[in-house]
N, C-alpha and C positions, 0 to 999 in steps of 0.2 A: 543432416544439415541443420534442421531446426534446433536440435540439441546444441550444436556447435554455436549457433547464433545466440541462443539463450545463455549458454555458458560464457561466451565472450562478453556479453553485456553485464552479466553477474560479476565476473572477475574484474572488469574495468571499473564498474561502479564501486565495488568493494575496495579496490586499490586506491581510487580517488579519495574515498571517505577516510580510509585508514591513514594515508600519507598526510592529508590535510589536518586530520585530528591530531596526529603526533607532532606535526609542525606547530600546532597550537601550544604544545608543551615545550617543544624544542626552542622556538624563537625567544620567548621570554626568559627561558633558562639561560640562553646564550647572552641575552641583553643584561642579565643580572650576574654575568660572569660565573655561572654554575656549570660544572663540567658534565657533559653528556657522553657517557661511555659507548652507548649503542643506539642506533636508529634503524629499526627493522620493519620492513613490510612483510607480514606473515611471520609465523613463529619458527625459530630455527632450533627445534628440539634435536640436539646432537648433530645437526647437519644444516649447512647453508647452501642454497643454490648459487648465491653470489655474495661476496663481502669484500670491502675495501676500506682500509683505515685512512682517514684524512684528519690530520691533527690529532686531537684526543678522542675522536669519535669513529667508531666502526660502523659503516653503513652497509646494509645487506638486505637480502631477500631470503626469507625462510621457505621451507617446503610445505608447511601446514597453514592453509589459508583460512584460519579461524580468527584473524585479527592482526595486530601489530603492536609495537611498543617502542618506547625510548627508555633506556636505563640511565637514570640520573644519579651521579655520585652522592653518597651520603643520604640516601632515601630508602626507607623500608618499603619495598614494592613486591611484585610477584616473583622476583628473582630470589627473595629471602636470603640476601647476601649478608649473613650475620658477621662474618669475619671483618668486613669493611667497617661495620658499625662499632666494632670493639676498639678501634684506634681513636686517637684524639681527633676531634672535629677539625677539618681543614678549611681554609677560607673559600675554596672553590666548591665545597660540598653544599648540598641542599639544606642540611640541618643547621648550617652556619648562617644562613640567610635570614633577614628579618621576616617576621610572620607574614606581612603584607606581600612581600615578594614571593614567598612560597605559595600563598593563596592565588596570586595571579598565574604562577606557573601551572598550578593544578586546575584552574578554571579555563586555561587557554584552549584546551582541546574542545570542550563543549561550546565555548564561545565561537570558535571557528566553525563548528558544525551548524550552529544557528545562523551565523553570518552567511555561510555557504548556501544554505537552504533559501534564505531570503534573496541572495544574489541570483540564484538559479530562477526563482519565481519572477523576479524583475526581468531577467533576460528572456524568459519564455513569453512573458507578456509583450515585450518589445518585438521579438522576432515572429511570434505566432499569433499574437492578438488573442481575441476570445471569440469562439463560435458557440452559439447556444440557441435554444428555442424558448421563447418567452412562454411562461406557463399559461398565459391567456390565449395562446395560439393552439393549445392542446384541447380542442373542442370536444373530442370524444373520449377523454380520459386516458388513463394509462392501462398497460397490460399487467395483470397479476396472475402469473403462472405458478408461483411458488406456493405449494400446498400449506405451508405454515402460515403464510400471509392470509391465505383464504380461510384457514381455520380460525384466525383471530378476528376475522370480519371484513377483510378487504375483498373487493371484486373487480374484475376487469371492467373498465368503463368508469371507474371512480376518478373524479378530478380532485387532485390533491390541492387543498386550499392553504393549509398551514401546517407547520411542524413545530411542536412545542410552543405554539402561540405566535410563531414568526411566519408571516405570509411567504409563500413560495413564489418567487418571481421568475425563476428560471428552471427549466427542466434539462438536466445534463447528467452524465454518468455518476455524479456524486450523490444522486437522489437516494440510492440504496444505502450509502454510508450515513446520510442524514437520518433516514428512517431507523437504521440499526441502533443509533445512539439516542433515539427519541423516547419520550415517555408517553406522548400522545400525538395523534395525527388527525386533523380535521379534513374530511373528504366531502365533496358534493356529489350526491347520488340522486338521480331523477329530480334534480332541481332543489334538493334540500340538503343542508349541511348536517353532518353528523360526526361526532367525535369517536375515534377508536383509540382506546387505551391499550398500550402495549404491556404485556405482563412482565414482571420482574425477570422471569427466566426466559425471556424472548430469545436471547442469544443462544441459550442452551437448546431451546427447541429447534432453532435454525441449524445448529451444528449436528443435531441428530437426524435432520431431514436431508433431502437432496440438495446438492450444491447448485443453486439457481439464483439469479438476480431477484431482488425484492420487488422492484417495480421497474418497468421499462416503457419506452414509447410503443404504442401500438403500431405494428408494421404490416405492410401488405404481404401476401403469400407469394414470394419470389422463388422461382426455381433455379437451383444452382447447377444441376446436372441430371441426366437420365441414365441410370444403370442399365447395362445391356440386358439384364433379365427382367426389366420393368415391363408391365403390360401396357404402359402409356408412352409408347415411342413416338406418338404424334405430338407430344409436348416437347418443348425445346428449352434449353438453358436460357435464362434471362426472361422467360415468360413470367408475367404477373397475372395471377388469377383474379378477375374482377367480378365474375358471376359464376354460380354453380346451381344447376337444376332450376334455373329461372330466378334465383335469389341473388341480389347484389352482395358482393363480398369485398368490402373495402379493406378489411384487416384479416390477418392470419387466424385470429381466434374465431372469426365468423366462418372461415373456410373449414376449420377444424370441426366446428359444430355441425355443419351440413354433411360432412363426410361421415361423422358418427351416426347421423340419422339415415344414411344411405349405404350402409355396409353391404357389400356383395352385389351392388347394382352398377349399371352403366348409365351415366348421366351426362348431360351437356354442360360444357364449361366454356366460358368466354374468357379469353386471355388477351392481355395487351402485349403485342409482339411487334417490335420495330415501330412503335407509336401507332399501331393499327389494332383494332379489335378483331380477333379471329375466334370463330366458334369451332370447338373440337369435342368429340366424345371422350370421356375418361372412365376408366374402370376403377371402382372403389373396392379395395380388398375386404375380406371378412373382418379384418382388424380396423377398418375405417381409415386406410392409408392409400396414397396414390403411388407409392413406390418410387418416389423421386427424392433427389437431394435438395435440401433447402439452400437458398442463396441469400446474399446480403444486398442491401441497397445503401449507397452513400447519401450523405445529407443533401448534396446538390441535386441528386436524382429525386429524392423525396420532395424537395421544394418544387422541382420542375413538374412533378406529377400532381402537385396541389395538395399534398398531405400536410406539410408543415412549412411555415415561413421561418427560414433559418436566418438568425441575426448574426452579423459579423461586425466586430469592432476592432479597429486597429489603434495603436497608441504610439505617440512619439516617445523619445527616450525619457524625458522628464515626467511625462504622463504615466509611464510604466512603473515608476518608483512607488507611488502610493498604492496602485492596484496590485503590484507584486507583493508589497509589504502586507497588504490586507489578505491576500491569498495565503501567504506564509503563516500569518497569525491564525487564520482559520484552520489550517492544517495542524498547527501546534496545539490549538484548543481542542480539536477533534481527537488528536492522539492522547491528550491529557484525559479526555472522557473515556477513551477506550482502556487506558491504563487503570483508571479508577474502577471500571467495570470488571477488569481482570482480577483486581484485588478484592472484589466483593463476591464471595463464594455463591451467594444466592442467584447471581446472574448466570452462572455456568460459563462465563466468558473465558475462564482459564482453560477450558477444554479446547479452545480454538488457538491457543498459543502455539506458534510454530517456530521451527529452527531454520537452518540454512536451506533446506528443501523448500520451505514455505516462501522464503525470500526469492529463491531461484525461480519458483513457479510464477511469480508476479511479472517477470519479464516476458515480453511478447515473443512469438516464434519468428517474427520477421523484424528486421532491424528498423527501428524508428527512433530518430534522435529526440523527437518531441516526447515520446513515451519514456525513453531512457533518462532524459533529464528530469522529467516529472517524478519518476520512481526514485532517482538518486536524491532529489530534494527531500522527498518523504523519508527515505532511509536516513538521511542526514539528521532530520528532526528526531527520528526514533533513536538514533545513536546518541544524540545529545541528551535527550531526556533520560534514557536508560543509564547513561554514565553519571547523571546527577543524582541517581538514587543513593540514599545514605547507607550504602553497603561497603564495609571495609574491602579493599582491593579494587574498588571502582573510584573514579575521580571524586564522586559525591561523598564517599567515605572519608577520603583524605580531607576534603573541604570541611566536613563535619568536625573533625578533630582540630583542624586549624582554627575554625570559628570558636570552638571551646577554649582553645589556647588564648585567642585574642580577648575573649570576654573574661575568662577567669585569671589570666596571667600565668597559668600553670601549663607546662608542656607535658603531655602524656609520656611516660617512660618508654624507652626502646623496647623493653620486654613486653609491655602492654601492647605496643604497636605491632610487634611480631605476632602475638597471639591473635590480635584483632585481624591482622592480614590473613592469618591462617584460617580463621573462622569465615572471613569473607570469601576466601578462595574456595573453601569447601561449599559454601552457599552458592557461589557462581557455578561451580561444576554441577551441583544439584539442579540448578535452574537450566543449565545447558542440556543436561541429560533429559530433563522433563520436556523441554521444548522440542528437542530432536526426537525423543521417544514418541511425542505426540505426532510428529511427522510420519514416523514408521507405522504407528497404530492406524492413522487415517489412510495411509497408503494400502494397508492390508485389509482393513475392515470397512472403509467408507469409499469404495471405488465408485 
């Protein structure tokens, strides 16, 4: 069932992005009276799941969900239709249109991607508002369980002051992403500020280590369930451990430390159960474990228990516009930084490049419209930026040649465009194989 939910979200998101991206090419083409021969969701290699011709255009759904396309008459594209290009240019063909019209047609897809992302962020701001914890409210610092973070100098209990010189005002799930792309982080430890510089190969180090968050809120030790073979049947689901062996344990990491020090012993535990404190004996295994399943606590419960003050902000429709635009711009800027790191071999970020499985994995196992739209907006930005890369066969490659034509007044020959398209296609296939090969490698060797 979980796989079906993830797959449904993945295919729905992909379909929305592909259809709207191709509409970005289709609509200006039609406005400029350019014939569009095909409009397809997914690729129809030798076979279509559905097709119907309306006017000059065949609309259809292919069987290979790796993208989609519009086939525009008189344009050298991935179809490599050389026969069509050998005839005399016709008024309805792409090649007969003024350069500025062709430029608008080619830029339409990525423009729609960016507009879609910003509209989604505005809508999410309006419908969901913002929920966050002010950094000033994080009195006891953050949790640092990632061994790579510990190796470069971070410790649990550090209070993050600033990232790359910018003061941290809010602590939210984006904290890991901010640290990931940073050059330095200032933390407050034992009342004193100190700067931690992140190594150039920081991303490479993370990719070689366990898949764990970089920094998180410190959370209480909440019990999710008691396996039937556990020695601690006197504990119950939803218990929160607040004391062990006479020592107060506000956070999970404190419980973990006391268990390590009392391996193989039976000690007293005080748990919070139904808002009451209950004392029970617990058996610590030789491995320093209680043999229970961990549970989660939502933000409202954390606030009720006095851990953090959760700030909630709602916005009217017009108030949502600048906030959503700023959120979209931040995501666009962050993705630009990630792309820059990928193309810098010294960072090792290229090892983390993923294909369709990586995209599939970011969707949650339970259906959440908020998560779905957030992921779709991010993917829309990624699709827009990737399509702008100056690679022949991508929109950015066509734009590059059109700009050359506008500046020089000379149009590249059809033969040159055919060869460039072929080179671009080979390059794209190589990138696709690399990205999806990375997925396979990580699935086998980095479980």
